[in-house]
PLY file of the C-alpha trace (Angstrom):
ply
format ascii 1.0
element vertex 200
property float x
property float y
property float z
element edge 199
property int vertex1
property int vertex2
end_header
5.21 -60.32 5.59
4.80 -56.64 3.76
8.17 -56.59 2.74
8.14 -60.16 1.65
5.17 -59.75 -0.65
6.59 -56.50 -2.19
9.94 -58.73 -2.72
8.41 -61.48 -4.47
5.84 -59.60 -6.58
8.35 -57.37 -7.41
10.33 -60.41 -8.67
7.60 -61.99 -10.70
6.77 -58.25 -12.22
10.31 -58.20 -13.58
10.10 -61.44 -14.78
7.41 -60.98 -16.58
8.51 -57.50 -17.94
6.16 -55.48 -15.91
7.86 -52.42 -14.05
5.40 -52.28 -11.48
2.33 -54.43 -9.94
0.41 -52.44 -7.75
-2.91 -53.38 -5.62
-5.39 -50.66 -5.17
-8.87 -50.98 -2.83
-12.23 -49.39 -4.35
-11.50 -45.88 -2.58
-8.01 -45.47 -4.70
-5.79 -46.85 -1.79
-3.04 -48.09 -3.59
0.39 -50.32 -2.44
3.13 -50.51 -5.17
5.66 -53.30 -5.55
7.81 -50.45 -5.88
6.96 -49.29 -2.47
5.07 -46.39 -3.16
1.45 -46.05 -1.35
-0.86 -43.40 -2.60
-4.39 -42.55 -3.29
-5.73 -42.22 -7.08
-7.18 -39.05 -7.40
-10.51 -38.41 -9.31
-11.52 -42.56 -9.19
-14.60 -41.62 -10.72
-13.32 -40.56 -13.94
-10.70 -43.06 -14.14
-12.01 -45.39 -17.27
-9.80 -48.31 -16.38
-10.45 -48.27 -12.95
-14.15 -47.70 -13.06
-14.42 -51.15 -15.80
-11.99 -53.23 -13.20
-14.34 -52.51 -10.41
-17.48 -53.55 -12.52
-15.70 -56.81 -12.73
-13.59 -56.77 -16.20
-10.21 -56.47 -16.86
-8.87 -53.82 -19.07
-5.64 -52.42 -20.98
-4.79 -48.97 -21.78
-3.31 -47.30 -24.29
0.45 -45.69 -24.63
0.13 -43.94 -21.20
2.97 -42.00 -18.57
2.96 -43.97 -15.50
2.22 -42.40 -12.64
3.66 -45.02 -10.20
7.10 -44.42 -11.93
7.23 -40.92 -11.74
10.49 -39.57 -10.26
10.01 -36.45 -8.40
10.07 -33.89 -11.44
6.93 -36.08 -12.49
8.78 -37.75 -15.37
7.33 -41.73 -15.94
8.12 -43.76 -18.38
5.72 -44.24 -21.56
3.84 -47.32 -20.55
0.99 -49.76 -20.63
-1.47 -50.54 -17.78
-2.98 -54.19 -17.52
-5.86 -54.05 -14.53
-7.70 -57.09 -13.13
-10.36 -57.32 -10.62
-9.78 -59.06 -7.10
-12.96 -60.40 -5.96
-13.84 -61.46 -2.39
-16.70 -63.45 -2.91
-18.53 -62.38 -5.46
-17.80 -58.82 -4.44
-15.08 -57.06 -6.05
-12.78 -55.65 -3.55
-10.09 -53.96 -5.60
-7.96 -53.76 -8.47
-4.31 -55.26 -9.20
-2.86 -52.81 -11.90
0.53 -53.81 -13.86
2.41 -51.66 -15.87
4.81 -52.56 -18.55
7.45 -50.16 -19.99
6.65 -49.56 -23.84
9.95 -51.02 -24.31
8.76 -54.16 -22.56
6.04 -54.68 -24.84
7.65 -57.40 -26.82
6.56 -59.77 -23.91
3.06 -59.31 -25.17
4.41 -61.30 -28.67
6.53 -63.82 -27.18
4.34 -66.51 -26.41
3.28 -66.59 -30.38
4.05 -69.40 -32.48
5.08 -67.95 -35.83
8.09 -67.78 -38.08
10.24 -64.59 -38.24
11.81 -65.02 -41.66
9.74 -62.65 -43.88
6.57 -62.25 -42.10
5.83 -59.76 -38.83
3.24 -59.31 -36.67
2.24 -56.01 -35.29
0.50 -54.82 -32.09
-0.66 -51.01 -32.61
-2.93 -48.36 -30.64
-5.68 -46.45 -31.39
-3.38 -43.69 -32.77
-1.72 -46.33 -35.43
1.62 -46.48 -33.08
3.68 -49.46 -32.63
3.28 -51.12 -29.31
5.36 -54.16 -30.07
6.46 -56.02 -33.20
7.69 -59.51 -33.64
10.34 -58.21 -35.79
11.90 -56.93 -32.17
11.86 -60.94 -31.12
14.41 -61.86 -34.01
16.54 -58.72 -34.27
16.10 -56.29 -31.48
18.40 -53.84 -33.26
15.29 -53.46 -35.78
14.58 -49.72 -36.87
11.27 -50.34 -35.78
10.91 -48.72 -32.47
7.70 -48.97 -29.96
6.14 -46.01 -30.50
6.42 -45.44 -34.04
3.68 -44.88 -36.55
2.82 -47.97 -38.39
1.96 -46.30 -41.56
5.05 -45.16 -42.15
6.83 -48.50 -41.21
4.07 -50.08 -44.61
5.21 -46.55 -46.78
7.58 -48.49 -48.84
5.65 -51.91 -49.36
2.01 -49.72 -50.08
0.54 -47.00 -52.37
-0.69 -43.65 -50.62
-3.72 -44.99 -52.16
-3.86 -48.16 -50.17
-2.32 -46.95 -46.91
-5.51 -43.88 -47.13
-7.55 -47.30 -47.88
-6.27 -49.07 -44.45
-6.35 -46.11 -42.44
-10.17 -45.59 -42.98
-11.02 -49.33 -42.28
-9.00 -49.23 -39.18
-11.56 -46.55 -37.75
-13.99 -49.53 -38.49
-12.65 -52.25 -36.65
-14.36 -51.71 -33.50
-17.56 -53.04 -35.63
-15.88 -55.49 -37.97
-14.18 -58.53 -37.44
-11.39 -58.18 -39.77
-9.67 -56.67 -42.56
-7.08 -58.08 -45.22
-5.28 -56.21 -48.01
-2.94 -57.75 -51.04
-0.71 -55.08 -51.98
-0.20 -54.32 -55.48
3.20 -53.51 -55.86
4.90 -56.77 -53.97
2.28 -58.43 -53.59
2.26 -58.55 -49.88
-0.19 -59.58 -47.33
-1.79 -57.48 -44.75
-3.98 -58.33 -42.45
-5.47 -56.84 -39.15
-8.44 -57.32 -36.60
-8.94 -55.83 -32.93
-7.99 -57.01 -29.83
-10.99 -57.14 -27.41
-10.55 -55.02 -23.98
-7.18 -53.09 -25.60
-8.41 -49.67 -25.79
-8.52 -49.89 -29.78
-5.49 -52.03 -30.11
0 1
1 2
2 3
3 4
4 5
5 6
6 7
7 8
8 9
9 10
10 11
11 12
12 13
13 14
14 15
15 16
16 17
17 18
18 19
19 20
20 21
21 22
22 23
23 24
24 25
25 26
26 27
27 28
28 29
29 30
30 31
31 32
32 33
33 34
34 35
35 36
36 37
37 38
38 39
39 40
40 41
41 42
42 43
43 44
44 45
45 46
46 47
47 48
48 49
49 50
50 51
51 52
52 53
53 54
54 55
55 56
56 57
57 58
58 59
59 60
60 61
61 62
62 63
63 64
64 65
65 66
66 67
67 68
68 69
69 70
70 71
71 72
72 73
73 74
74 75
75 76
76 77
77 78
78 79
79 80
80 81
81 82
82 83
83 84
84 85
85 86
86 87
87 88
88 89
89 90
90 91
91 92
92 93
93 94
94 95
95 96
96 97
97 98
98 99
99 100
100 101
101 102
102 103
103 104
104 105
105 106
106 107
107 108
108 109
109 110
110 111
111 112
112 113
113 114
114 115
115 116
116 117
117 118
118 119
119 120
120 121
121 122
122 123
123 124
124 125
125 126
126 127
127 128
128 129
129 130
130 131
131 132
132 133
133 134
134 135
135 136
136 137
137 138
138 139
139 140
140 141
141 142
142 143
143 144
144 145
145 146
146 147
147 148
148 149
149 150
150 151
151 152
152 153
153 154
154 155
155 156
156 157
157 158
158 159
159 160
160 161
161 162
162 163
163 164
164 165
165 166
166 167
167 168
168 169
169 170
170 171
171 172
172 173
173 174
174 175
175 176
176 177
177 178
178 179
179 180
180 181
181 182
182 183
183 184
184 185
185 186
186 187
187 188
188 189
189 190
190 191
191 192
192 193
193 194
194 195
195 196
196 197
197 198
198 199
């Protein structure tokens, strides 16, 4: 039964763009769809895990995925999604799914926007691009996950405009949204914070 569960969960993970799905009990004992069993160290210091065992969903920034580490400790740059597992009214554990950064375009695949000149980006708290709708229309675009967002908009904004945007991004957790119309080519830039996204 365990092997069949692993096989089905692994197939579902691959279909959704995830590399692995793991289940962890409240003590940190973990089993992953790649067959690894381990215990999460220092769970009291793991903010994502603490949030999930408190009953909330959580999303990491870009992290090195420990579950996919090889023998040299080379995991892939990934995003970790966690949700609590409830048994009645109590949290019994956490389900985690790791998505390699190169598969992050799946996060935008259900959003209906036009892909002619418009584009949508998801970026982390370090202003690194998680993904872009441009990758849906043209996977060969020279905007790679992990690229600096401000480098990508440098040809349509002035240094002063980029500084203003950078400063306002720091205020996003306390504000709803910001919008700009650039002076040169009259491009419209708008952004808003995502809830539960670790500063996304």
